[in-house]
N, CA, C and O atoms as a MOPAC input file, in Angstrom:
PM7 MOZYME 1SCF
protein

 N     20.01700 1     5.39100 1   -25.37900 1
 C     21.21200 1     5.80900 1   -23.94300 1
 C     20.11400 1     5.78500 1   -22.96400 1
 O     19.00200 1     6.30100 1   -23.07400 1
 N     20.52400 1     5.21300 1   -22.14800 1
 C     19.76300 1     5.70300 1   -20.51500 1
 C     20.78100 1     6.24500 1   -19.38900 1
 O     21.84300 1     5.86000 1   -18.89900 1
 N     20.16600 1     7.01500 1   -19.27900 1
 C     21.20000 1     8.31200 1   -18.06500 1
 C     21.07200 1     7.25500 1   -16.45500 1
 O     20.17600 1     6.43000 1   -16.27500 1
 N     21.81300 1     7.45600 1   -15.79100 1
 C     21.57200 1     6.96900 1   -14.65200 1
 C     21.01200 1     8.34000 1   -13.81200 1
 O     21.35900 1     9.50200 1   -14.02500 1
 N     20.03400 1     7.85600 1   -12.78800 1
 C     19.18600 1     8.68100 1   -12.33300 1
 C     19.90000 1     8.84000 1   -10.56000 1
 O     19.51700 1     8.02900 1    -9.71800 1
 N     20.66100 1     9.65700 1   -10.27200 1
 C     21.22600 1     9.74200 1    -8.88500 1
 C     20.29000 1     9.62200 1    -7.94500 1
 O     19.24500 1    10.27300 1    -7.93900 1
 N     20.74000 1     8.47700 1    -6.79700 1
 C     19.80100 1     8.37000 1    -5.84900 1
 C     20.34800 1     8.48900 1    -4.31800 1
 O     21.34900 1     7.90700 1    -3.90000 1
 N     19.60200 1     9.25200 1    -3.64700 1
 C     20.35800 1     9.78600 1    -2.05600 1
 C     20.48000 1     8.18900 1    -1.23200 1
 O     21.39700 1     7.75800 1    -0.53300 1
 N     19.71300 1     7.80900 1    -1.46500 1
 C     19.76700 1     5.78900 1    -0.95700 1
 C     19.80200 1     5.13900 1    -2.10000 1
 O     18.76200 1     4.99900 1    -2.74300 1
 N     20.81800 1     4.71000 1    -2.47900 1
 C     20.81100 1     3.72500 1    -3.75500 1
 C     19.37600 1     2.58100 1    -3.65000 1
 O     18.54400 1     2.69000 1    -2.74900 1
 N     19.32200 1     1.85200 1    -4.39200 1
 C     18.07300 1     1.14000 1    -4.35400 1
 C     16.83000 1     1.38700 1    -4.33500 1
 O     15.94000 1     0.54100 1    -4.41800 1
 N     16.69000 1     2.59900 1    -4.21900 1
 C     15.16100 1     3.43300 1    -3.75300 1
 C     15.08300 1     4.60000 1    -4.38900 1
 O     15.98600 1     5.13200 1    -5.03500 1
 N     13.71600 1     5.10700 1    -4.16000 1
 C     13.29800 1     6.27300 1    -4.75700 1
 C     12.90000 1     7.32900 1    -3.62900 1
 O     12.87500 1     6.87300 1    -2.48700 1
 N     12.65400 1     8.38500 1    -3.75600 1
 C     12.23700 1     9.42100 1    -3.26800 1
 C     10.65700 1     9.08400 1    -2.37000 1
 O     10.27600 1     9.41600 1    -1.24700 1
 N     10.05100 1     8.32300 1    -3.41000 1
 C      8.66900 1     7.91100 1    -3.61100 1
 C      8.36700 1     6.75500 1    -2.57200 1
 O      7.32600 1     6.55300 1    -1.94800 1
 N      9.59600 1     6.02900 1    -2.55400 1
 C      9.72200 1     4.78700 1    -1.54000 1
 C      9.68700 1     5.06400 1     0.00500 1
 O      9.21000 1     4.40600 1     0.92900 1
 N     10.52200 1     6.56400 1    -0.04000 1
 C     10.42200 1     7.14500 1     1.28000 1
 C      9.73900 1     8.30100 1     1.74600 1
 O     10.11500 1     9.05200 1     2.64600 1
 N      8.68500 1     8.38600 1     1.04900 1
 C      8.02600 1     9.73200 1     1.27300 1
 C      6.80700 1     9.37100 1     1.86400 1
 O      6.54600 1     8.17900 1     1.69500 1
 N      5.66200 1    10.24200 1     2.73900 1
 C      4.42300 1    10.05000 1     3.32200 1
 C      3.46100 1     9.92900 1     1.95600 1
 O      3.78500 1    10.15500 1     0.79000 1
 N      2.41400 1     9.57700 1     2.39200 1
 C      1.60600 1     9.10200 1     1.91400 1
 C      0.77000 1    10.66900 1     0.80500 1
 O      0.54000 1    10.64500 1    -0.40400 1
 N      0.59500 1    11.44600 1     1.46200 1
 C      0.38900 1    12.59800 1     1.13600 1
 C      1.44900 1    13.01700 1    -0.20300 1
 O      0.95300 1    13.79200 1    -1.02000 1
 N      2.49700 1    12.66800 1    -0.39400 1
 C      3.66400 1    13.19200 1    -1.25600 1
 C      3.14300 1    11.71800 1    -2.46400 1
 O      3.17200 1    11.83000 1    -3.69000 1
 N      2.79500 1    10.70200 1    -1.86600 1
 C      3.09200 1     9.53100 1    -3.35000 1
 C      1.47300 1     9.63300 1    -3.95800 1
 O      1.16700 1     9.29400 1    -5.10100 1
 N      0.83300 1     9.99600 1    -3.27300 1
 C     -0.80000 1    10.29100 1    -4.54500 1
 C     -1.33800 1    11.70300 1    -3.94500 1
 O     -1.80600 1    11.97700 1    -2.84000 1
 N     -1.03100 1    12.68600 1    -5.38200 1
 C     -1.50100 1    13.52800 1    -5.46700 1
 C     -2.62800 1    13.65300 1    -6.03300 1
 O     -2.82600 1    14.65900 1    -6.71400 1
 N     -3.52000 1    12.78100 1    -5.90700 1
 C     -5.03500 1    13.20400 1    -6.49700 1
 C     -6.00700 1    13.08400 1    -5.06700 1
 O     -7.15000 1    13.53300 1    -4.98400 1
 N     -5.37000 1    12.46900 1    -4.12400 1
 C     -6.53100 1    12.66600 1    -3.23000 1
 C     -6.00200 1    12.91200 1    -1.79700 1
 O     -4.90800 1    12.63700 1    -1.30300 1
 N     -6.95400 1    13.43000 1    -1.34000 1
 C     -6.85700 1    13.91500 1     0.15500 1
 C     -6.53700 1    12.98300 1     1.52000 1
 O     -5.97100 1    11.89500 1     1.41300 1
 N     -6.84200 1    13.37900 1     2.44600 1
 C     -6.74000 1    12.41100 1     3.51300 1
 C     -7.47600 1    11.63800 1     3.69500 1
 O     -7.08600 1    10.53600 1     4.07900 1
 N     -9.11300 1    11.94200 1     3.45600 1
 C    -10.05900 1    11.26000 1     3.48300 1
 C    -10.88700 1    10.48400 1     1.98400 1
 O    -11.99600 1     9.97400 1     1.82500 1
 N     -9.57000 1    10.74500 1     0.96500 1
 C     -9.68000 1     9.76900 1    -0.11900 1
 C    -10.83700 1    10.76600 1    -1.00800 1
 O    -11.53000 1    10.14700 1    -1.81600 1
 N    -11.06800 1    12.26700 1    -0.88700 1
 C    -11.91000 1    12.97700 1    -1.53300 1
 C    -10.31900 1    13.42800 1    -2.84800 1
 O     -9.14100 1    13.11100 1    -2.68700 1
 N    -10.86700 1    14.13400 1    -3.89900 1
 C     -9.96100 1    14.67900 1    -4.86900 1
 C     -9.25800 1    15.92400 1    -4.33800 1
 O     -9.95700 1    16.78800 1    -3.80900 1
 N     -8.21400 1    16.06100 1    -4.41200 1
 C     -7.11500 1    16.98300 1    -4.28600 1
 C     -5.94200 1    17.16200 1    -5.44000 1
 O     -5.16500 1    16.39100 1    -6.00300 1
 N     -6.21000 1    18.53400 1    -5.49800 1
 C     -5.24200 1    18.91100 1    -6.82700 1
 C     -4.44300 1    19.58900 1    -6.71700 1
 O     -4.17400 1    20.54800 1    -7.44000 1
 N     -3.72200 1    19.09400 1    -5.47100 1
 C     -2.43500 1    20.39500 1    -4.60500 1
 C     -1.32000 1    19.65100 1    -5.22900 1
 O     -1.12900 1    18.44200 1    -5.09700 1
 N     -0.54400 1    20.53400 1    -5.96900 1
 C      0.84500 1    19.85800 1    -6.79800 1
 C      1.64800 1    19.23000 1    -5.58100 1
 O      1.36500 1    19.49500 1    -4.41300 1
 N      2.67000 1    18.37900 1    -5.95500 1
 C      3.44300 1    17.48600 1    -5.29600 1
 C      4.06600 1    18.85300 1    -5.07400 1
 O      3.34600 1    19.35000 1    -4.20800 1
 N      4.95700 1    19.68100 1    -5.36500 1
 C      5.74100 1    20.09600 1    -5.18500 1
 C      5.35000 1    21.57800 1    -4.12600 1
 O      6.13200 1    22.31800 1    -3.52900 1
 N      3.88600 1    21.61200 1    -4.20500 1
 C      3.16200 1    22.32200 1    -2.71300 1
 C      3.33500 1    21.54900 1    -1.98500 1
 O      4.21800 1    21.91100 1    -1.20700 1
 N      2.78000 1    20.13100 1    -1.66000 1
 C      2.80800 1    19.46200 1    -0.60200 1
 C      4.39400 1    18.94900 1    -0.44700 1
 O      4.53500 1    18.22600 1     0.53900 1
 N      5.21500 1    19.10100 1    -0.96500 1
 C      6.86000 1    18.87500 1    -0.43600 1
 C      7.07100 1    20.14900 1     0.21100 1
 O      7.80000 1    20.08400 1     1.20100 1
 N      6.62600 1    21.28400 1    -0.08700 1
 C      7.19800 1    22.23100 1     0.41200 1
 C      6.16300 1    22.53800 1     1.96600 1
 O      6.69100 1    23.02500 1     2.96600 1
 N      4.60900 1    22.14700 1     1.92500 1
 C      4.12600 1    21.80300 1     3.36200 1
 C      4.67000 1    21.02900 1     4.31700 1
 O      4.47500 1    21.19800 1     5.52100 1
 N      5.52700 1    19.95800 1     3.71400 1
 C      6.07400 1    18.61300 1     4.72300 1
 C      7.33400 1    19.42000 1     5.05300 1
 O      7.41200 1    19.54900 1     6.27500 1
 N      8.49500 1    20.09500 1     4.31600 1
 C      9.34700 1    20.89500 1     4.85200 1
 C      9.50000 1    21.76900 1     5.65000 1
 O     10.50700 1    21.92200 1     6.34200 1
 N      8.31900 1    22.59100 1     5.65100 1
 C      7.77100 1    23.39600 1     6.80400 1
 C      7.47100 1    22.92200 1     7.73200 1
 O      7.81600 1    23.35600 1     8.83200 1
 N      6.75800 1    21.91600 1     7.56600 1
 C      6.40500 1    20.81900 1     8.99800 1
 C      7.25800 1    20.53000 1     9.73900 1
 O      7.19200 1    20.75500 1    10.94700 1
 N      8.40000 1    19.87400 1     9.06300 1
 C      9.62800 1    19.16600 1     9.53600 1
 C     10.70200 1    20.21200 1    10.24900 1
 O     11.43900 1    19.92300 1    11.19200 1
 N     10.62000 1    21.44200 1     9.60600 1
 C     11.30800 1    22.46900 1    10.34600 1
 C     11.02300 1    23.31500 1    11.46400 1
 O     11.67300 1    24.06600 1    12.19100 1
 N      9.55900 1    22.85700 1    11.33600 1
 C      8.83300 1    23.80700 1    12.78600 1
 C      8.96300 1    23.06000 1    14.10700 1
 O      8.83700 1    23.47900 1    15.25700 1
 N      9.32500 1    21.50800 1    13.51700 1
 C      9.38400 1    20.44200 1    14.81700 1
 C     10.97100 1    20.38100 1    14.98700 1
 O     11.36300 1    20.08200 1    16.11500 1
 N     11.65200 1    20.55700 1    14.29000 1
 C     13.31500 1    20.55100 1    14.34800 1
 C     14.19200 1    21.42500 1    14.42800 1
 O     15.23800 1    21.13500 1    15.00900 1
 N     14.07500 1    22.28200 1    14.06100 1
 C     14.57100 1    23.79400 1    13.76100 1
 C     14.88800 1    24.50100 1    15.66900 1
 O     14.00000 1    24.78800 1    16.47200 1
 N     16.04200 1    24.57500 1    15.84100 1
 C     16.41000 1    24.90300 1    16.98100 1
 C     16.13700 1    27.04200 1    17.25200 1
 O     16.24700 1    28.00500 1    16.49200 1
 N     15.90600 1    26.93900 1    18.16500 1
 C     15.36400 1    28.69200 1    18.58200 1
 C     16.17800 1    29.44200 1    18.24400 1
 O     17.06300 1    29.33300 1    19.09200 1
 N     16.53800 1    30.33100 1    17.36300 1
 C     17.83500 1    31.26200 1    17.25300 1
 C     18.33300 1    30.69700 1    15.83900 1
 O     18.89300 1    31.44300 1    15.03500 1
 N     18.09700 1    29.31400 1    15.57100 1
 C     18.84100 1    29.40800 1    14.50300 1
 C     18.39600 1    29.69900 1    13.20100 1
 O     17.23800 1    30.07500 1    13.01800 1
 N     19.47400 1    29.51700 1    11.95600 1
 C     19.10000 1    29.85700 1    10.81400 1
 C     18.03500 1    29.34800 1    10.02400 1
 O     17.53300 1    30.00000 1     9.10900 1
 N     17.62800 1    28.05900 1    10.38800 1
 C     16.97300 1    27.40100 1     9.93300 1
 C     15.16600 1    27.82500 1    10.14000 1
 O     14.19900 1    27.71800 1     9.38600 1
 N     15.35700 1    28.38300 1    11.67800 1
 C     14.03100 1    28.28500 1    12.29600 1
 C     13.88900 1    29.74900 1    11.46500 1
 O     12.73700 1    30.17800 1    11.53000 1
 N     14.55300 1    30.36400 1    10.91500 1
 C     14.18300 1    31.63000 1    10.05200 1
 C     13.87700 1    31.05200 1     9.04400 1
 O     12.73600 1    31.49300 1     8.90500 1
 N     14.03300 1    30.38600 1     8.21900 1
 C     13.75200 1    29.83000 1     7.05500 1
 C     12.40700 1    29.15600 1     7.09700 1
 O     11.56600 1    29.33600 1     6.21600 1
 N     12.22500 1    28.38800 1     8.12100 1
 C     10.61500 1    27.75100 1     8.78000 1
 C      9.66700 1    28.90700 1     8.53400 1
 O      8.79500 1    29.05400 1     7.67700 1
 N     10.03000 1    29.60000 1     9.41100 1
 C      8.84500 1    30.97900 1     9.84400 1
 C      8.92100 1    31.91900 1     8.37400 1
 O      8.12600 1    32.85700 1     8.45000 1
 N      9.59600 1    31.89400 1     7.21500 1
 C      9.24600 1    32.55700 1     6.20700 1
 C      8.88700 1    32.08200 1     5.27300 1
 O      8.19800 1    32.67900 1     4.44500 1
 N      9.42800 1    30.36200 1     5.12200 1
 C      8.26400 1    29.40400 1     4.30900 1
 C      7.04400 1    29.50300 1     4.84800 1
 O      6.27300 1    29.99600 1     4.02500 1
 N      6.53800 1    29.25700 1     5.84800 1
 C      5.25600 1    29.49900 1     6.51100 1
 C      4.50600 1    30.50900 1     5.97400 1
 O      3.39300 1    30.40400 1     5.45700 1
 N      5.26500 1    31.63400 1     6.14500 1
 C      4.38500 1    32.89000 1     5.71900 1
 C      4.03400 1    33.12600 1     4.44300 1
 O      3.21700 1    33.96200 1     4.05600 1
 N      4.87700 1    32.12400 1     3.57900 1
 C      4.82300 1    32.41100 1     2.18900 1
 C      3.36800 1    31.16300 1     1.52600 1
 O      2.43600 1    31.33500 1     0.74100 1
 N      3.80500 1    30.05800 1     2.27400 1
 C      2.77300 1    28.90300 1     2.21100 1
 C      1.50900 1    29.78300 1     2.64900 1
 O      0.99500 1    30.46200 1     1.76000 1
 N      1.12500 1    29.81900 1     3.54900 1
 C      0.01300 1    30.65200 1     4.23200 1
 C     -0.62500 1    31.52500 1     3.19700 1
 O     -1.80000 1    31.34400 1     2.87600 1
 N      0.10300 1    32.45400 1     2.67200 1
 C     -0.10100 1    33.61800 1     1.55300 1
 C     -0.48900 1    33.35100 1     0.14200 1
 O     -1.09400 1    34.13000 1    -0.59400 1
 N     -0.06900 1    32.16300 1    -0.14600 1
 C     -0.28500 1    31.58000 1    -1.55800 1
 C     -1.29200 1    30.20300 1    -1.68300 1
 O     -1.70200 1    29.70400 1    -2.73100 1
 N     -1.58200 1    29.71100 1    -0.17300 1
 C     -2.33500 1    28.77900 1    -0.01700 1
 C     -3.64800 1    28.64200 1    -1.12900 1
 O     -4.42500 1    29.55500 1    -1.40900 1
 N     -3.67100 1    27.44600 1    -1.59900 1
 C     -4.52700 1    26.94200 1    -2.38100 1
 C     -5.33800 1    26.26900 1    -1.88000 1
 O     -5.41300 1    25.15800 1    -2.40500 1
 N     -6.34000 1    26.52700 1    -0.66800 1
 C     -6.81300 1    25.82900 1     0.22300 1
 C     -7.46100 1    24.51900 1    -0.15800 1
 O     -8.11800 1    24.48400 1    -1.19900 1
 N     -7.34900 1    23.53300 1     0.52400 1
 C     -8.03100 1    22.04600 1     0.33600 1
 C     -8.72400 1    21.95900 1     1.56200 1
 O     -8.17500 1    21.59200 1     2.60100 1
 N    -10.36400 1    22.40700 1     1.44800 1
 C    -10.89300 1    22.13500 1     2.45200 1
 C    -11.85200 1    21.20900 1     3.31600 1
 O    -12.88900 1    20.96000 1     2.70000 1
 N    -11.80500 1    20.78700 1     4.23600 1
 C    -12.20200 1    19.57300 1     5.00800 1
 C    -13.23500 1    20.60800 1     5.73100 1
 O    -13.04500 1    21.70400 1     6.25900 1
 N    -14.67200 1    19.63400 1     5.49600 1
 C    -15.95500 1    19.96500 1     6.29200 1
 C    -16.10400 1    19.26800 1     7.74400 1
 O    -16.28600 1    18.05300 1     7.82700 1
 N    -16.03900 1    19.88500 1     8.59200 1
 C    -16.79700 1    19.46000 1    10.04600 1
 C    -17.98200 1    19.78400 1    10.81900 1
 O    -18.37000 1    20.94800 1    10.91300 1
 N    -18.73200 1    18.55500 1    11.52600 1
 C    -19.98200 1    19.15100 1    11.98400 1
 C    -19.41300 1    19.64100 1    13.28500 1
 O    -18.30400 1    19.81100 1    13.79100 1
 N    -20.79600 1    19.80400 1    13.62300 1
 C    -20.54700 1    20.96200 1    15.04600 1
 C    -20.26300 1    19.52100 1    16.18600 1
 O    -20.54700 1    18.32900 1    16.06500 1
 N    -19.54400 1    20.34400 1    17.34300 1
 C    -19.19300 1    18.71300 1    17.88100 1
 C    -18.73400 1    19.18300 1    19.47200 1
 O    -17.52300 1    19.30100 1    19.66000 1
 N    -19.61400 1    19.44000 1    20.55700 1
 C    -19.21800 1    19.92900 1    21.70200 1
 C    -19.86200 1    21.40400 1    21.88000 1
 O    -20.99600 1    21.88200 1    21.85200 1
 N    -18.51900 1    21.88000 1    22.08200 1
 C    -18.10500 1    23.47800 1    22.11200 1
 C    -17.65100 1    23.93700 1    20.52700 1
 O    -17.78800 1    25.12500 1    20.23200 1
 N    -17.31000 1    23.33300 1    19.88500 1
 C    -16.95200 1    23.34200 1    18.51000 1
 C    -18.04400 1    23.80900 1    17.48500 1
 O    -18.93700 1    22.96700 1    17.38200 1
 N    -18.22300 1    24.93400 1    16.68900 1
 C    -19.07400 1    24.46700 1    15.67000 1
 C    -18.67800 1    24.20800 1    14.40500 1
 O    -17.48600 1    24.16700 1    14.10200 1
 N    -19.67400 1    24.00400 1    13.53200 1
 C    -19.54100 1    23.29000 1    12.11500 1
 C    -18.85500 1    24.64200 1    11.54900 1
 O    -19.16300 1    25.82900 1    11.65400 1
 N    -17.60400 1    23.84000 1    10.78800 1
 C    -16.70100 1    24.51000 1    10.10200 1
 C    -15.97500 1    23.78500 1     9.17600 1
 O    -16.12000 1    22.56200 1     9.16900 1
 N    -15.12500 1    24.37800 1     8.29200 1
 C    -14.10000 1    24.00100 1     7.20800 1
 C    -12.84100 1    24.19100 1     7.50900 1
 O    -12.57800 1    25.38800 1     7.62500 1
 N    -12.11400 1    23.60800 1     7.65100 1
 C    -10.65100 1    24.00300 1     7.84800 1
 C     -9.75900 1    23.35000 1     6.67900 1
 O     -9.94700 1    22.20800 1     6.26100 1
 N     -8.73200 1    24.25200 1     6.19100 1
 C     -7.70600 1    23.75300 1     5.12000 1
 C     -7.12700 1    22.75300 1     5.58000 1
 O     -6.87300 1    22.89800 1     6.77500 1
 N     -6.69100 1    21.46500 1     5.01200 1
 C     -5.69400 1    20.54000 1     5.32200 1
 C     -4.47700 1    20.81800 1     5.31700 1
 O     -3.80000 1    20.12800 1     6.08000 1
 N     -3.71200 1    21.92400 1     4.46800 1
 C     -2.33000 1    22.35000 1     4.70800 1
 C     -2.33200 1    23.89400 1     5.32500 1
 O     -1.52300 1    23.94200 1     6.25200 1
 N     -2.91800 1    25.03600 1     5.12300 1
 C     -2.64200 1    25.99100 1     6.39800 1
 C     -3.27300 1    26.30400 1     7.64700 1
 O     -3.03900 1    27.22900 1     8.42400 1
 N     -4.45800 1    24.99400 1     7.73100 1
 C     -5.50300 1    25.00000 1     8.93500 1
 C     -6.35400 1    26.29200 1     8.98700 1
 O     -7.08300 1    26.49000 1     9.95900 1
 N     -6.29200 1    27.04000 1     8.12300 1
 C     -7.39300 1    28.20400 1     7.71200 1
 C     -8.56600 1    27.70300 1     8.02700 1
 O     -8.86700 1    26.64900 1     7.46600 1
 N     -9.51100 1    28.28700 1     8.96700 1
 C    -11.33100 1    28.01400 1     8.85600 1
 C    -11.79900 1    28.42300 1     9.00900 1
 O    -11.62500 1    29.05300 1    10.05200 1
 N    -12.76300 1    28.61800 1     8.41400 1
 C    -14.40100 1    28.96400 1     7.90600 1
 C    -15.43800 1    28.49000 1     8.82400 1
 O    -16.02100 1    27.41000 1     8.73500 1
 N    -15.62600 1    29.43200 1     9.75400 1
 C    -16.84300 1    28.89300 1    10.58500 1
 C    -18.03800 1    28.77800 1     9.86000 1
 O    -18.30100 1    29.54700 1     8.93500 1
 N    -18.76000 1    27.89300 1    10.21000 1
 C    -20.57600 1    27.81400 1     8.88300 1
 C    -20.84800 1    29.20600 1     9.03200 1
 O    -20.15400 1    29.91200 1     9.76300 1
 N    -21.98500 1    29.71700 1     8.27000 1
 C    -22.19800 1    30.74700 1     8.23200 1
 C    -21.46000 1    31.81400 1     7.91000 1
 O    -22.02100 1    32.90700 1     7.98700 1
 N    -19.75200 1    31.75000 1     7.38800 1
 C    -19.13300 1    33.08700 1     7.02400 1
 C    -18.79400 1    33.06800 1     5.79300 1
 O    -19.28900 1    32.05200 1     5.30600 1
 N    -18.19600 1    33.66100 1     4.99700 1
 C    -17.93500 1    33.34800 1     3.61300 1
 C    -16.58000 1    33.42300 1     3.50200 1
 O    -15.86800 1    34.28400 1     4.01900 1
 N    -16.16900 1    32.34700 1     2.69900 1
 C    -14.81400 1    32.02100 1     2.26400 1
 C    -14.08800 1    33.18500 1     1.41900 1
 O    -14.53800 1    33.74500 1     0.41900 1
 N    -12.72300 1    33.44000 1     2.12900 1
 C    -12.16300 1    34.63900 1     1.82400 1
 C    -11.04900 1    34.04300 1     0.55800 1
 O    -10.30300 1    34.82700 1    -0.02700 1

């Protein structure tokens, strides 16, 4: 017996409409291994959309604020390394929460 799966857009799946970061859960933006779960990636995507689209003073903006705080507090950093360039020193930056560790600092 096959159970019919509800589809938001008939004939497609969420994977068909999702960004690359949600379809491929094993690699980061540069092709490096990244083991951040799909659930976490969806939460980051939702927070990003709300940050851009929620109106000032709206309940959605309050949800975005709280979601961002939660995600930053619980982020399992996926760090990208950057060489020094111009006035910016060598550093690592999290793909998701943007936390920065400057060269010579200890990771927290």
